[in-house]
N, C-alpha and C positions, 0 to 999 in steps of 0.2 A: 167527801161531800158529793151530793148529786143534785142536779136540777131536773125536775120533771118537765116533759114537753108541754107546750101550750095545748089545752084541750085534753089533758090526760084523763083516761078512763080506767077505772079500777078493773083489773082482770085482763086488760089488753097488754100485749108485749110490744115494745118499741126498740128501734135500733139504738145502739150505744155509741157515744162519742167519748172516748177516753182522752183526756187532755193531760199532758205531762209538762211540769214546770222546768225552767232552766236553772242556771246557777253554777253547779247543782245545789248550792247552799242558800236557798231562799225558803220562805214558808208561805204557802198559799192558805187562804182562808175564804170564808163565804163572801167577803166583800173586797177581795183583792181588786183594786180599782182598774189596773191596766189590762186585766183579763176579763172583767165582768161582761163587757159587750160581746166578746167571743162566745162565752157560755150562753148568754141570753139569746144570741143569734142562732146558735145551734139548737137550743131548746125550742125556739120559735119555729124552726124548720122540722120539728118532730122527733128530736133525739132526746134520750136520757143522757145527760152530760155528767160524766164522772171526773172528779179531780181529787188529788190526794198528795200527801207528803211522804214519799217513800224514804227509807233510810238515806241520810245525807242531808236532809232538809234542816233548816234552822228551827229553833223553838222547842226542841225536845231534849235538850241537853247535849253536852259535848260528846258523850259516847255514841249517841244516836247519829250525830253529824259525822263524826270521824270514822264510823263503821264503813263508810263508802270509800275510804282512802285505798286506792289501788284496786277497787272492785266496782268500778262504775257500771258495768253492764250487768253482770250476773246477780248482784245483790238487789239493785233496784228492780230488775226484771222480776224477781220472785215476789217482791212486795207489791208491785203494780198488778201482776197477774192474780195475786191473792185478792186484791181489791175488785178486779173484774169478776172473779169467781163469786165473791161475796154478794155483789149486786145482782148477778145472775140468779143466785139462790133466792132472792126476794120475789122472783117471778115477773118483774116488770120489764126485763130486757130479753129480747130475742137473741139467743146465743149464736144464731147463724147470721146476725147482722151487726158485726162489731167493727168500729172504725177507731183509729188511733192517730194522734197528732201532737206535735209540740215543737218548741223553738229553742235553739241554742243547745244546752244539754238535753232539753226535751226532744230536739231533733236527733241528737245522738241516740237517745233511748228509743225513739220511734223506729229508727233504722235497725237498731239492735234487736228490738222485739220482733220485727217482721223477718229478720234473718234467723230467728230462733224458734218461730212458731208460724203456722199457717192459719191460726184461728181468726185473724182479722181479714175482713173483706176489702178494706181500703186503708191507706195510710198517707199522712201528709207531714213531711219533715221540713222544718223551716230553719234556715241559718245555722245548721248543725255542724258540730265537730265530728268528722268521720274518719280522719286518718291522724292518729296520735303521733306518728313519725313525722309527717309533713307539717303539722299544725304549728310547732314552735318556730319554724322558719318563716312563717308568713303572717302570724298574728302580732298584734300590738301588746300582747301579754306573754312574752316569750318564756317566762318562768312557770307558766300555769300548769303545763303537763308535769313538770318535775314536782311541783307543789302537790298536785292532786294524785298522781300515780306513783311518785317516789323515785322516778328515774329520769335522768337526762336521756336523750335519744341515743347517745353513743354508749350508754351504760348497759342497757337491756333492750335492744331493738326488738327482739323476739317477743318479749312481754308486751311492749307497746303495740306491736302489730296484732298480736292475738286479741288485744282488747280494743281494737279499732273496728268499727262497723264495716269498713271497706274490705277487711279480711274475710268477712262472712257474707258480703253482699251478693256473691254468686248463688247463694241459697235462697234469696228473696223470691217469693212467688206472689206475694200480695201486691196488687196494683199500687204503685208508689208515686206520689206527687212530691217533687222537690222544689222548694221556693227559696230563693236567695237574692240578696241585694248586691248590686255591682260595686258599691262603695263601702262595703262592710269591711272595716279594718280589724274588728275584733275576731270575726270568723270569716276570712276572705272567701270569695265565691269559688276559688279553686277547690275548696272542700266539697261543695255541692257538685261541681263538675266531675270530680273523681267518682263520687257515688253514682251519679247519673250514667257515666260511661260504663261502669262495671255492670250495673243492673241492665242497661241496654244490651251489652254484649252477651249477657247470659240468656237473653231472649224473653225476659219478663216485661210486664207492662210498666212503663215509667214515663213521666213527663216532668220537664223542668221549666219553671217560670222564673225569669230574671227581671228585676226591677232596676231601672237606671236611677242615678242620682241619690239612691237611698243607702243608709248604713244599717248597723245592727238593730237600731231602735225603730225600724220602719213601721212595724205593726202598732207601735205605741205613739210615735211622733212624726211619722212620715207624711208625705203629701196625701191629702184626704182621698183623692182618686185611687191612689195606690193601696191605701188601707182598705177601702171598700172592695177593690179588685182582689186583694189577698183573701178576704173573708169569702168572697163569692167563688173564687177558684177552689177553695177547700171544701165548701159546703156542696158545690156541684160535683166534685170528685167523690165525696162521701155518698151523695144521693145516687150517683150513677151505679156505684158498686154495692151499696147497702139497701 
């Protein structure tokens, strides 16, 4: 699905904001309530907003959902980039002004994407899982990595490391905004701190914004000032680089 920017004019090209859902097993649709204000806000600021259900999403059958098992990064990457290419082919998007963002698994995929391509001019990763080796020891869902990737950390650490964004973060050249809440027990802030430190040490452009008192649901049910601040940080980051 895509949302056209306010004041859209036929024949004109606009920057793109690719939004990636979390889960990874949820299903977005045109009226997904908790995300609708994000999409409308980005469209109001002049972006074509693209959102999709890459393999792993609910709603398309068990084979579609389970295809992502043990393949979090590379499989969804190919699906999401195919979506980007498809909307570029319509002629409404400027291929030199692409932005990407998402939360939780969407944060994982945002950092995975920008560590595997330089096509995007800006990225915003929120509350993401970035280190599959460290995550089981700090999260409140300790069995999650084994369920999703097929291994406990002691069984195949090499596989889990290679499928972690932090293992590839030294390759990131896209300006990256990292947003995390300090009381997130689902994906603790140590995940964001690791990604920030590595990207900062590789000399790339990175900024981290921390929100006190908030948890994993900050963007959906957090303090109103924090929710507005979060939206503003992301759109200003996209505006600056796109």
